[in-house]
C-alpha positions in Angstrom: -0.6 -0.1 0.6 1.4 3.4 -1.4 1.5 6.0 1.1 -1.2 9.2 0.2 2.3 12.0 -0.8 3.3 8.8 -2.7 0.2 8.2 -5.0 -0.3 12.1 -5.4 3.2 12.1 -7.1 2.3 9.0 -8.9 -1.4 10.4 -10.5 0.6 13.8 -11.8 3.1 11.9 -13.5 0.2 9.9 -15.4 -1.9 13.6 -15.8 1.4 14.8 -17.6 1.4 12.1 -19.8 -2.8 11.5 -20.7 -2.9 8.1 -19.2 -6.6 8.4 -18.9 -6.4 3.8 -18.3 -3.5 4.4 -15.7 -5.2 6.6 -13.4 -8.4 4.3 -14.0 -5.7 1.7 -12.7 -4.4 3.2 -10.2 -7.8 4.7 -9.0 -9.5 1.0 -8.8 -6.4 0.6 -6.0 -7.1 3.4 -4.2 -10.9 1.7 -3.6 -9.2 -1.0 -2.4 -6.6 0.5 -0.3 -10.3 2.7 0.5 -8.6 5.8 0.1 -11.0 6.5 -2.4 -13.1 9.0 -0.6 -9.8 10.9 1.0 -10.4 14.4 1.1 -7.5 15.7 -0.3 -6.6 12.7 -3.1 -9.8 13.1 -3.9 -9.4 16.4 -5.4 -6.2 15.2 -7.0 -8.7 12.5 -8.6 -10.9 14.8 -10.0 -8.3 17.1 -11.4 -6.7 13.8 -13.5 -10.0 12.9 -14.8 -10.3 16.7 -16.0 -6.7 16.6 -17.6 -6.9 13.1 -19.2 -10.5 14.9 -21.3 -12.8 12.7 -18.8 -15.0 16.0 -17.0 -17.9 12.8 -16.7 -15.4 10.4 -14.5 -14.5 13.4 -12.6 -17.9 14.5 -12.2 -19.0 11.0 -11.1 -15.9 10.6 -8.6 -16.6 13.9 -7.2 -20.3 13.1 -6.0 -19.0 10.2 -4.5 -17.0 12.0 -1.8 -19.6 12.6 1.1 -17.9 15.5 2.2 -15.7 17.2 0.1 -12.8 20.1 1.3 -12.5 23.4 0.1 -9.6 21.7 -2.6 -12.2 19.0 -4.2 -15.0 21.8 -5.0 -12.3 23.8 -6.3 -11.2 21.3 -8.7 -14.3 20.5 -9.6 -15.6 23.9 -10.4 -11.7 23.7 -12.3 -12.9 21.6 -14.3 -16.2 22.9 -15.8 -14.6 26.1 -16.2 -11.9 24.6 -18.2 -14.4 22.7 -20.5 -16.3 26.1 -20.4 -19.3 25.2 -18.5 -19.6 28.5 -17.0 -23.3 28.1 -15.9 -22.5 25.0 -14.3 -18.9 26.1 -12.2 -21.3 29.2 -11.2 -23.9 26.3 -9.9 -21.2 24.4 -8.1 -19.9 27.6 -6.3 -23.3 28.0 -5.5 -23.7 24.6 -3.5 -20.0 25.1 -2.2 -21.8 28.2 -0.5 -24.5 26.2 1.3 -22.4 23.3 2.3 -21.2 26.1 4.5 -17.4 25.1 2.6 -15.8 28.6 3.4 -13.7 29.4 -0.7 -10.4 30.3 -0.1 -8.5 32.4 -2.7 -7.8 29.5 -5.5 -12.1 29.5 -5.5 -12.7 33.1 -5.9 -10.0 33.1 -8.5 -11.5 29.9 -10.5 -15.1 31.4 -10.1 -14.4 34.6 -11.3 -13.3 33.4 -14.7 -16.4 32.5 -15.1 -18.2 34.9 -14.8 -16.7 36.7 -17.7 -19.5 36.7 -20.0 -21.9 39.6 -19.6 -24.7 37.3 -18.4 -23.0 36.2 -15.6 -21.7 40.2 -14.6 -24.1 39.8 -11.6 -23.0 36.7 -10.4 -19.5 37.9 -10.5 -20.1 40.8 -8.3 -21.8 38.8 -5.8 -18.6 37.1 -5.7 -16.8 39.8 -4.9 -18.9 40.7 -2.3 -17.7 37.8 -0.7 -14.6 37.5 -1.5 -14.7 41.4 0.9 -16.2 39.4 3.4 -13.2 36.6 3.6 -10.4 39.6 3.1 -9.4 38.2 0.5 -9.9 41.5 -2.0 -6.1 42.7 -1.2 -4.5 39.1 -2.4 -2.6 39.8 -5.2 -4.1 37.1 -7.0 -7.6 37.4 -6.6 -7.0 41.3 -6.8 -5.9 40.8 -10.9 -8.7 38.5 -11.0 -10.9 41.0 -9.9 -9.6 43.7 -12.5 -9.8 41.1 -15.2 -13.2 40.6 -14.5 -14.6 44.1 -14.7 -12.8 45.1 -17.7 -14.0 41.6 -19.3 -17.4 43.3 -18.1 -16.8 46.8 -19.8 -17.2 48.0 -16.2 -13.6 49.8 -16.6 -14.9 52.3 -13.6 -15.0 49.0 -11.1 -11.8 47.7 -12.5 -9.4 51.0 -11.9 -11.4 51.3 -8.3 -10.2 47.5 -7.7 -6.7 48.3 -9.2 -6.3 51.8 -7.3 -6.8 49.8 -4.0 -4.6 47.0 -4.3 -1.1 47.3 -2.3 1.1 45.7 -4.8 0.7 45.5 -8.0 2.6 43.1 -10.8 2.4 43.4 -15.0 -0.2 40.7 -14.5 -2.2 43.6 -13.3 -1.3 46.0 -15.5 -2.0 44.1 -18.2 -5.2 43.8 -16.7 -6.6 46.7 -16.1 -4.8 47.9 -19.8 -6.6 45.5 -21.1 -9.7 46.5 -19.8 -9.5 49.9 -21.4 -8.5 48.6 -24.5 -12.0 46.6 -24.6 -13.3 50.1 -24.1 -11.1 51.2 -27.4 -9.9 54.3 -25.2 -6.4 54.4 -26.3 -5.3 57.6 -24.6 -5.7 56.0 -21.8 -3.9 53.0 -22.5 -1.1 55.1 -23.6 -1.1 56.8 -20.1 -1.0 53.7 -18.3 2.1 52.4 -19.8 4.2 55.2 -19.5 2.5 54.8 -15.3 3.7 51.3 -15.7 7.5 52.6 -16.4 7.4 55.4 -14.2 7.2 52.9 -11.6 9.2 50.3 -12.7 7.3 47.3 -14.1 8.9 46.5 -17.2 6.0 45.7 -19.8 6.0 42.9 -21.5 4.9 41.2 -25.2 0.7 41.0 -23.6 0.7 45.0 -22.5 1.6 45.6 -26.2 -0.8 43.5 -27.6 -3.3 44.7 -25.7 -2.7 48.9 -26.6 -2.4 47.7 -29.9 -6.0 46.6 -29.5 -7.1 49.6 -28.2 -6.3 51.5 -32.0 -9.5 51.1 -33.8 -10.7 54.0 -36.1 -9.1 56.7 -37.7 -7.6 58.7 -34.5 -6.3 56.2 -33.0 -3.2 55.5 -36.2 -1.2 57.7 -34.8 -1.1 56.3 -31.4 -0.3 52.6 -32.6 2.4 54.2 -35.6 3.7 56.2 -31.7 3.1 53.0 -29.8 5.7 51.5 -33.0 8.1 53.6 -32.8 8.6 52.9 -28.7 9.3 49.3 -29.0 11.7 49.6 -31.7 13.4 53.0 -29.1 13.4 51.1 -26.7 15.0 47.9 -28.5 12.1 45.9 -26.9 12.3 42.0 -27.1 9.2 41.3 -29.1 7.0 38.0 -29.7 5.5 36.9 -33.1 2.0 38.0 -31.8 3.7 41.7 -30.8 4.6 41.5 -35.0 1.3 40.1 -36.1 -0.9 42.6 -33.2 1.5 45.3 -35.6 1.0 43.9 -39.5 -3.4 43.8 -38.0 -3.5 46.9 -36.6 -1.7 49.1 -40.2 -4.0 46.8 -42.4 -7.5 47.4 -40.1 -6.4 51.4 -40.9 -5.7 50.5 -44.4 -2.0 50.7 -44.5 -1.6 47.7 -46.3 1.7 48.6 -47.3 3.0 49.6 -44.1 1.9 46.2 -43.1 3.8 44.6 -46.1 7.0 46.8 -45.7 6.6 45.8 -41.6 6.0 42.0 -42.9 9.3 42.5 -45.0 11.6 43.5 -42.3 11.5 40.7 -40.6 14.7 38.4 -41.2 12.4 35.4 -39.7 8.6 34.7 -39.9 6.3 32.1 -37.8 3.2 30.8 -38.4 1.5 33.3 -36.9 2.8 36.3 -38.9 2.4 34.6 -41.9 -1.2 33.6 -41.1 -1.7 37.8 -40.4 -0.3 39.2 -43.1 -2.1 37.1 -45.7 -5.3 37.7 -43.9 -4.5 41.4 -44.7 -4.3 40.6 -48.3 -7.8 39.1 -48.0 -9.2 41.9 -45.8 -8.0 44.2 -48.8 -9.4 41.5 -51.7 -5.6 41.4 -52.7 -6.3 37.8 -53.7 -3.4 37.0 -55.6 -1.4 39.0 -53.4 -2.5 36.5 -50.7 -2.1 33.2 -52.7 1.6 34.3 -53.9 2.4 34.9 -49.9 1.2 31.4 -49.6 3.5 29.7 -52.4 6.4 31.9 -50.5 5.2 30.5 -46.8 5.4 26.6 -48.8 8.6 26.8 -50.5 10.0 28.2 -47.3 8.7 24.9 -45.6 6.3 26.6 -43.4 3.2 24.9 -42.1 -0.2 26.1 -42.5 -2.6 26.4 -39.9 -6.5 26.0 -40.0 -6.5 30.0 -40.7 -4.3 30.6 -43.3 -6.4 27.8 -45.0 -9.6 29.2 -44.7 -8.4 32.3 -46.2 -6.0 31.4 -49.2 -9.3 28.5 -49.9 -10.8 32.4 -50.0 -8.3 34.0 -52.0 -9.0 31.5 -54.8 -12.5 31.4 -54.6 -12.3 35.3 -55.9 -9.4 34.3 -58.2 -11.1 31.2 -59.4 -7.8 29.8 -59.7 -8.7 26.0 -60.1 -5.8 23.9 -60.2 -4.0 25.9 -57.6 -7.2 25.1 -55.7 -6.9 21.4 -55.5 -2.8 21.4 -54.9 -4.4 23.4 -51.3 -6.9 20.6 -51.1 -3.9 18.3 -51.3 -2.2 20.1 -49.1 -5.1 20.2 -46.6 -5.5 16.4 -46.4 -1.8 16.1 -45.6 -1.6 18.6 -43.0 -5.1 16.4 -41.6 -7.5 19.6 -42.1 -9.6 17.8 -44.0 -11.8 17.1 -40.6 -11.7 20.5 -39.7 -16.0 21.8 -40.7 -14.8 25.4 -41.3 -12.4 24.2 -43.7 -14.2 21.4 -45.2 -16.7 24.3 -45.9 -14.2 26.5 -47.6 -13.5 23.8 -49.4 -17.0 23.0 -50.8 -17.2 26.7 -51.5 -14.2 27.1 -53.6 -14.5 24.6 -55.7 -18.7 25.9 -56.0 -17.0 29.3 -57.4 -14.9 27.7 -59.2 -17.3 26.1 -61.5 -16.5 22.8 -60.1 -19.7 21.3 -58.9 -18.6 17.7 -58.9 -15.9 18.2 -57.0 -17.4 20.1 -54.4 -20.2 17.2 -54.4 -17.5 14.9 -54.0 -15.4 16.7 -51.4 -19.5 17.2 -50.0 -20.0 13.2 -49.7 -16.5 12.0 -48.4 -18.1 14.8 -45.4 -19.3 12.9 -42.2 -22.4 14.7 -43.6 -23.3 16.0 -39.7 -22.1 19.8 -40.1 -25.1 22.3 -41.2 -22.1 24.6 -42.5 -21.2 22.3 -44.9 -24.5 21.3 -46.3 -24.7 25.3 -47.1 -21.4 26.0 -48.5 -22.9 23.0 -51.4 -26.4 24.4 -51.2 -25.0 27.7 -51.6 -23.0 26.1 -54.9 -25.8 25.0 -56.7 -27.9 28.4 -56.2 -24.0 30.4 -57.4 -24.2 28.3 -60.7 -27.8 28.9 -60.9 -29.5 25.6 -60.3 -32.1 26.4 -58.6 -33.6 23.5 -58.5 -31.1 21.3 -57.3 -30.7 23.4 -54.7 -33.4 23.6 -53.1 -33.9 19.7 -53.7 -30.8 19.4 -51.4 -32.3 21.4 -48.9 -35.0 19.7 -48.7 -33.1 16.2 -48.4 -31.0 18.1 -45.2 -34.3 19.2 -43.5 -35.5 15.5 -43.4 -32.3 13.6 -43.8 -29.8 15.6 -42.2 -28.8 17.9 -39.8 -31.3 20.6 -38.3 -30.7 23.4 -40.6 -29.7 26.3 -38.8 -30.1 29.9 -38.9 -27.2 29.8 -41.7 -28.4 27.6 -43.7 -31.8 29.1 -43.9 -29.8 32.7 -44.9 -28.0 30.5 -47.9 -31.4 29.6 -49.3 -32.4 33.6 -49.1 -29.7 34.4 -50.8 -29.7 31.8 -53.4 -33.7 33.0 -54.2 -32.4 37.3 -54.3 -29.5 36.2 -56.6 -31.5 34.0 -58.9 -34.6 36.5 -59.1 -37.4 34.8 -57.5 -38.9 37.8 -56.6 -41.6 35.9 -53.7 -39.6 32.9 -53.1 -37.9 34.8 -50.1 -40.5 36.2 -48.1 -42.1 32.9 -48.3 -39.2 31.5 -47.3 -39.2 33.7 -44.4 -42.6 32.2 -43.4 -41.6 29.1 -42.9 -38.6 30.0 -40.9 -41.3 31.6 -38.4 -43.5 28.6 -38.8 -40.0 26.2 -37.7 -39.3 28.5 -35.1 -36.1 29.9 -36.4 -35.4 33.6 -35.6 -34.0 35.8 -37.8 -30.9 36.9 -37.6 -28.9 40.3 -39.0 -28.2 38.6 -42.3 -31.8 37.4 -42.9 -33.3 40.9 -42.9 -30.7 42.1 -45.4 -31.4 39.3 -47.9 -35.0 40.1 -47.5 -34.3 44.4 -47.9 -32.8 43.4 -50.9 -35.1 41.2 -52.4 -37.5 43.7 -51.7 -35.7 46.5 -53.9 -35.1 43.2 -56.7 -38.5 43.2 -57.2 -39.3 46.9 -57.0 -41.6 46.5 -54.1 -41.6 49.8 -52.2 -44.4 48.6 -50.0 -43.0 44.9 -49.2 -39.9 47.1 -47.6 -42.0 49.5 -45.7 -43.8 46.4 -44.0 -40.5 44.9 -43.5 -38.6 48.0 -42.3 -41.7 48.2 -39.6 -41.0 44.3 -39.0 -37.1 45.4 -38.2 -37.8 47.9 -35.9 -40.1 45.6 -34.0 -37.3 42.8 -33.7 -34.6 45.7 -33.0 -32.6 45.0 -35.6 -33.4 48.8 -37.2 -30.2 50.3 -35.5 -28.1 47.2 -36.6 -25.3 48.2 -39.0 -25.7 45.6 -42.1 -29.4 46.1 -41.6 -29.5 49.8 -41.7 -26.6 49.9 -44.8 -29.4 47.7 -46.4 -32.5 49.9 -45.7 -30.3 53.1 -46.8 -29.6 51.7 -49.7 -33.0 50.0 -50.8 -34.9 53.8 -50.3 -32.4 55.9 -52.1 -33.1 53.1 -54.7 -36.5 54.1 -54.6 -35.9 57.5 -54.3 -37.3 57.5 -50.8 -34.0 59.4 -49.5 -35.7 61.3 -46.8 -36.6 57.5 -45.3 -33.3 57.2 -45.7 -31.8 59.6 -44.5 -34.0 58.7 -41.6 -32.7 55.0 -41.1 -28.9 56.7 -41.5 -29.9 58.9 -38.5 -30.7 56.5 -36.2 -28.1 54.2 -36.5 -26.0 53.3 -33.6 -23.1 52.9 -35.4 -22.1 54.7 -38.7 -19.4 52.8 -41.3 -17.5 54.3 -44.6 -20.8 52.1 -46.1 -23.5 53.9 -45.1 -22.2 57.3 -45.3 -21.4 56.3 -49.0 -25.1 54.8 -49.8 -26.5 57.9 -48.4 -23.8 60.0 -50.4 -24.6 57.9 -53.3 -28.4 57.8 -53.3 -28.0 62.3 -53.4 -26.1 62.1 -56.0 -28.6 59.2 -58.1 -31.5 61.0 -57.6 -29.4 64.9 -58.7 -29.8 66.0 -55.6 -26.0 67.5 -55.5 -26.1 69.7 -52.6 -27.1 67.0 -50.2 -24.8 65.0 -51.5 -21.9 67.5 -50.8 -23.3 68.1 -47.4 -23.1 64.7 -46.6 -19.6 64.2 -48.0 -18.4 67.0 -45.5 -20.0 65.8 -42.7 -18.2 62.2 -43.7 -15.5 63.7 -43.3 -16.0 65.9 -39.7 -17.1 62.9 -38.5 -13.3 61.5 -39.0 -14.3 58.9 -42.3 -11.9 58.6 -45.1 -12.9 59.0 -48.4 -12.4 55.9 -50.3 -12.8 55.4 -54.7 -17.2 54.7 -54.5 -17.5 58.2 -51.9 -14.8 59.6 -54.8 -16.8 58.7 -57.8 -20.5 60.1 -56.0 -18.9 63.4 -54.6 -17.8 63.9 -58.3 -21.2 63.1 -59.7 -22.6 65.9 -57.4 -20.4 68.0 -58.0 -21.5 67.7 -62.0 -24.9 67.9 -61.4 -24.9 71.6 -59.8 -21.5 72.8 -61.2 -19.4 73.0 -58.0 -16.4 73.0 -60.0 -14.4 74.2 -57.0 -16.0 71.1 -55.3 -14.7 69.0 -57.7 -10.9 70.0 -57.5 -10.9 69.2 -54.0 -12.5 65.7 -54.4 -9.5 65.4 -57.3 -7.2 66.5 -54.8 -8.4 63.9 -52.3 -8.5 61.3 -55.4 -4.9 61.9 -56.1 -3.9 61.5 -52.1 -6.0 58.3 -51.8 -4.4 56.6 -54.7 -7.3 56.5 -57.1 -7.0 59.8 -59.9 -5.6 56.4 -62.1 -8.2 54.4 -61.9 -10.5 54.8 -64.9 -14.0 55.2 -63.3 -12.9 57.9 -61.1 -10.8 59.4 -64.0 -14.1 59.2 -66.3 -15.8 60.8 -63.8 -13.5 63.6 -63.7 -13.5 64.5 -67.6 -17.6 64.3 -67.1 -17.5 66.9 -63.8 -14.7 69.5 -65.8 -16.4 69.1 -68.8 -20.5 69.9 -67.3 -18.4 73.1 -65.9 -16.7 74.5 -69.0 -13.3 73.6 -68.3 -12.6 71.7 -71.5 -8.9 72.5 -71.2 -8.3 70.3 -67.8 -11.2 68.1 -69.4 -8.9 67.4 -72.1 -5.7 67.1 -69.2 -7.2 64.1 -67.2 -8.6 62.3 -70.7 -4.7 62.4 -72.4 -4.2 59.5 -69.1 -7.3 57.7 -70.3 -7.2 56.9 -73.9 -7.4 53.3 -73.0 -10.9 53.5 -71.0 -13.8 53.3 -72.9 -16.0 55.2 -70.2 -13.6 58.5 -70.3 -13.6 58.9 -74.3 -17.8 58.6 -73.2 -17.8 61.0 -71.1 -15.4 63.6 -73.4 -18.0 63.1 -76.2 -20.4 63.9 -73.9 -19.3 67.0 -72.4 -17.6 68.7 -75.7 -21.6 68.3 -76.7 -22.7 70.1 -73.4 -20.8 72.5 -74.4 -21.8 73.4 -77.8 -18.8 71.9 -79.2 -18.6 69.5 -82.2 -17.8 66.1 -80.8 -18.5 63.8 -83.0 -14.8 63.8 -84.3 -13.9 62.0 -81.5 -15.8 58.9 -82.3 -14.0 58.4 -85.4 -10.7 58.4 -83.4 -12.0 56.5 -80.3 -12.3 53.7 -83.1 -9.1 53.6 -84.3 -7.7 53.1 -81.0 -9.7 49.7 -81.0 -12.2 50.4 -78.6 -15.7 49.3 -79.4 -18.5 51.5 -79.0 -21.2 50.7 -76.2 -24.9 51.6 -76.1 -23.4 54.8 -73.3 -21.0 55.7 -76.5 -24.1 55.8 -78.5 -26.8 57.6 -75.9 -23.4 60.7 -75.6 -22.9 60.6 -79.1 -27.3 60.9 -80.1 -27.1 63.6 -77.2 -24.2 65.0 -79.1 -26.2 65.7 -82.2 -29.3 66.4 -80.2 -27.3 69.7 -78.5 -26.0 70.4 -82.3 -28.8 69.7 -84.3 -27.1 67.1 -86.5 -30.3 65.7 -87.9 -27.9 63.0 -91.1 -25.7 62.5 -88.2 -27.8 61.2 -85.3 -30.0 59.6 -87.5 -27.4 57.4 -89.1 -25.5 56.4 -85.6 -29.2 55.3 -85.0 -29.2 53.4 -87.3 -25.8 52.0 -86.9 -26.0 50.7 -83.4 -29.0 49.1 -84.1 -28.2 47.0 -87.5 -24.4 46.9 -87.6 -23.6 46.8 -83.4 -27.3 44.9 -82.6 -27.6 46.4 -79.9 -31.2 47.0 -78.4 -32.4 50.9 -77.9 -33.1 52.3 -74.2 -35.7 54.7 -73.7 -32.9 57.3 -73.9 -31.5 56.6 -77.3 -35.2 57.1 -78.4 -35.7 60.2 -76.5 -33.0 61.9 -78.0 -33.9 60.8 -80.9 -37.4 62.5 -80.5 -35.7 65.2 -78.8 -33.4 65.9 -82.6 -36.4 66.1 -84.6 -38.2 68.9 -82.7 -34.8 70.3 -82.5 -35.5 71.3 -86.3 -38.9 71.6 -86.0 -39.2 67.9 -88.0 -42.6 66.9 -85.0 -43.8 64.9 -87.9 -40.8 62.4 -87.6 -40.7 63.4 -83.6 -43.8 61.9 -83.5 -43.3 58.6 -85.4 -39.7 57.7 -83.9 -41.8 58.4 -80.1 -44.3 55.8 -81.5 -42.1 53.4 -82.4 -40.8 53.2 -79.2 -41.4 50.3 -76.7 -41.7 53.0 -74.0 -44.1 55.2 -75.8 -47.3 54.4 -73.0 -44.3 55.1 -70.1 -41.6 57.5 -71.3 -42.8 61.3 -69.9 -39.6 62.5 -70.7 -40.2 62.4 -74.5 -43.4 63.1 -74.3 -42.4 66.3 -72.1 -39.6 67.0 -75.0 -42.2 66.6 -77.6 -44.8 68.7 -76.6 -42.0 71.1 -75.5 -41.2 71.5 -79.8 -45.0 71.7 -80.6 -45.6 75.1 -78.2 -41.8 76.3 -79.6 -43.2 75.8 -83.4 -46.8 76.7 -82.8 -48.0 73.5 -83.1 -50.7 73.6 -80.0 -52.9 70.8 -81.2 -49.6 67.9 -81.0 -48.5 69.8 -77.8 -52.4 69.2 -76.0 -52.0 65.4 -77.2 -48.5 65.2 -75.5 -49.7 66.6 -72.4 -53.2 64.1 -72.2 -50.2 61.8 -72.6 -48.0 62.7 -69.5 -50.8 63.7 -67.3 -52.2 59.7 -68.1 -48.5 58.8 -67.0 -48.0 60.7 -64.4 -52.1 60.1 -63.0 -54.4 62.5 -61.8 -53.3 62.9 -58.8 -49.8 63.5 -59.1 -48.8 67.4 -58.6 -46.6 67.1 -61.3 -48.6 67.1 -64.0 -51.6 69.8 -62.8 -47.9 72.2 -62.8 -47.1 71.2 -66.4 -51.1 71.6 -67.5 -51.2 75.0 -65.8 -48.1 75.8 -67.7 -49.1 74.5 -70.7 -52.6 77.0 -70.5 -50.0 79.8 -69.4 -48.1 79.5 -72.6 -51.4 78.7 -75.2 -53.1 82.3 -73.5 -55.5 79.6 -72.2 -56.2 81.6 -69.1 -59.4 80.4 -68.6 -58.1 76.7 -68.7 -55.3 77.9 -65.7 -57.7 79.2 -63.3 -59.6 75.6 -64.1 -56.4 73.6 -63.7 -55.2 75.6 -60.2 -59.1 75.4 -59.2 -58.0 71.8 -59.4 -55.2 70.9 -57.2 -55.0 74.2 -54.4 -52.5 71.4 -52.4 -49.4 73.7 -51.7 -47.3 71.1 -52.1 -47.5 71.2 -56.4 -46.5 75.5 -56.0 -43.4 74.3 -54.0 -41.2 77.3 -54.5 -38.1 77.0 -56.9 -34.7 77.4 -55.9 -31.1 78.5 -57.2 -27.2 77.5 -56.4 -24.2 79.5 -57.1 -21.0 77.9 -55.5 -18.5 81.3 -54.4 -16.3 81.8 -51.9 -15.6 77.6 -51.3 -19.5 77.5 -50.3 -22.8 76.4 -51.9 -25.2 79.2 -52.0 -28.7 78.3 -52.2 -31.9 81.0 -52.7 -35.1 79.9 -52.6 -37.9 82.2 -54.4 -39.3 84.6 -51.4 -36.3 83.8 -48.9 -35.0 86.8 -47.4 -32.6 84.9 -44.7 -29.5 85.2 -46.9 -26.8 87.0 -45.0 -26.2 89.1 -48.1 -29.6 89.5 -49.1 -30.2 93.3 -48.3 -27.0 93.9 -50.3 -28.3 91.5 -53.4 -32.0 92.7 -53.2 -30.1 96.0 -53.7 -28.0 95.6 -56.6 -31.0 94.0 -58.6 -33.5 96.7 -58.0 -30.5 98.5 -59.7 -30.3 96.2 -62.6 -34.1 96.3 -63.0 -34.6 99.7 -63.6 -31.6 100.0 -65.7 -33.1 97.7 -68.0 -36.5 99.1 -67.6 -34.4 102.5 -69.1 -32.9 100.3 -72.0 -36.8 99.7 -72.4 -36.8 95.6 -71.4 -40.0 94.3 -70.8 -40.0 91.1 -68.4 -41.6 88.1 -69.9 -44.4 87.1 -67.3 -46.3 84.5 -69.0 -43.8 82.0 -67.2 -44.8 83.4 -64.0 -48.3 83.1 -64.0 -48.6 79.5 -62.2 -46.6 80.5 -59.6 -47.4 84.3 -59.1 -50.8 84.4 -60.1 -50.9 88.2 -59.1 -48.9 89.3 -61.7 -50.3 91.3 -64.6 -49.0 91.0 -67.7 -47.7 94.3 -67.9 -45.4 93.3 -64.3 -42.0 94.8 -63.6 -39.1 92.6 -63.3 -39.2 93.3 -59.8 -41.7 90.1 -59.8 -39.1 88.1 -61.1 -36.4 89.5 -58.8 -36.3 85.9 -56.8 -34.6 84.0 -59.9 -32.1 86.3 -60.4 -30.7 86.1 -56.4 -28.1 83.8 -57.3 -26.4 86.1 -60.2 -26.8 89.6 -58.0 -25.2 87.9 -55.4 -22.6 87.1 -57.8 -22.4 90.4 -58.7 -22.6 91.7 -55.1 -20.1 89.2 -53.5 -18.0 87.7 -55.0 -14.3 88.6 -56.3 -12.7 85.9 -57.7 -14.5 83.2 -60.6 -17.5 81.1 -59.7 -19.8 78.8 -61.3 -23.7 79.4 -61.2 -26.3 77.0 -61.8 -30.1 78.0 -62.1 -32.3 75.3 -61.4 -35.3 77.1 -61.3 -38.0 73.4 -61.7 -40.3 72.9 -59.8 -38.7 70.8 -56.5 -41.5 68.1 -56.0 
């Protein structure tokens, strides 16, 4: 028979070898000797069974003990915590207290670790109370754990109170409090604590640095991260791979991928962690080829990749469609025995599916254990990605009958497949099935459903879905909110989009870009530029999407100074060389009348089709003969597209070139076999109308597939009919426009009123006014001007502008001069908005429409651009 000490020593050796069978044999001997219920040995056996991977045997042995002591209680609590059963560990602690066994410092430390999740915070605070009763609050180990507990629960104020109350602190204590502030992204406090550590003679370690780098979040913290990097280099700090990886990750998250790569290249040696971090950084920035090349280099140096590396490399291959390379990586995955990892397996299936090799995806899936929902989701997604909708649904049905129960992720895959394949009603049918089966939707579910609404052009469904999103508490979620903003902007409901934006808990660059792009798409350039300025003030860096939207907005309102500033920003963020940005710059400069600047940009993009389109359109807008650019474009080997011909037809329309326009239209349809859009037909109608060929214009419009819906074309024909005195045809156009817009649409009434004013049919005009007295159809017009770095808006009847007194004085002087010269204002166009004007009206009656120009004369001291937008804003 062995002594207690000898049995304890043997147990520790068996634990180090993870020999569970030997532990059982020793336990059987202890039963024979009557030592199996010994208090000291009981705790050792609990730890031994748990360490050898059998929590069940550890629990069974614990239950056999009649009166477990504090050591045994601590052992079983520690066993449950180490396996992640935190709730059960907390319950064991309660049972221990009820058994009147007093916890010791080790018990408190172990149980506090179980309370690190926020849902157990109250339990942790109760344990803190027990610690104070036990007079252990000044114990170093207990104090460190308390600081860590409060920090992990984001209670940094309580963590700091405990920290300040400790009599002795070490690097572990400081790391715990720094970690707490890092979780709150309080970089300034973290750096202050680092300074205090050094002042008190406590040397920071690698954990300290990694924790501080975690606080480097957001644009403002990049400088702090760089300062920390400099501090590391200046102090010759002995850093490990985790610090280097954290630095690479910090630069990558701040979009400084070149700095991250420069840091990576500066290392003389690398381990798997730094390689994996750099590959992940490339993948996050969509640098797929760079990620895969780095993986190849890693292989050449015989560095064995881990699970995370494989996941990132497989994603890179999925995006680049390097099928053969994917096969090689698959072989390497098998060699490294990661083919049984469910995440790697799902990534393999997804990679094959995206590389259009469903056969390999299916074989990989068939060779799996088929008990993982993620693998099922990957293969189902593959079928939907390839347009095999029936096969995807069939596999989904098989999964529900024979496979694992589909979780929300799989349902979301099927929803995404329906949206991708434009199955208008199916997403909502699936959503109903989810509810019937008790599956709770998540943010991804609502994101797909919102996309389904705007894909099917169903605003009513979108509003109902928005209400449901609010009910479920997802309206403030960033991704759901961004989807709602996108949906409302696509429907032209910009006020609704802005409302959603303002109520998001947290905005990102996507939120701002979506809103700015929405304003620009709907010709509301002033609001787009305002939101861009607010975006910059809130610390968000513009990207390529931002640049494109703001350039479009600048072109809309002819804000050339703003356009020049955004051009400088494009150079700063290295996206000026992008073809789409170059084309937008050409368009902006050309619309603003700066053809020399447009030509300078164009010289760098002669190989880009969109640049030619922008240049042709810009030359036409400025009354310059632009059709000569088309043969030059063809000489560069660039084939035209429908947008090219739209620009050409628009140019012909602006310049009144009937024969050239007709030839281009025929060439587009007969030679290039392009189907004309409503815009092409609109240009042809306008072209014939400008030269007075109203019969041909009407014939073109009637031959258009959109003759019953094209308001713009009918409006153009009506305008030209009025100009050329064909009031019968103008009346026909008017009837068609009002029919399209609907009798309740204020635009229709406004148009009718304008028509009857122009044709001197005042009785009809009064009748139209009496039909619709709603003020919304008489929203005052507005005009814009860019001067002295600002965009000024003037509204009819508004005198709130700070320079209005000087402007009106200047206008009065000009009006007197005009009357003295014998000029009389033409007032018929104003009658529908200003019914009190007589036919002998004065210049002052129309004064509000000249406000921007008078402001320009009054306060401008340098060149500015002006845009008059006198249409009614509805």
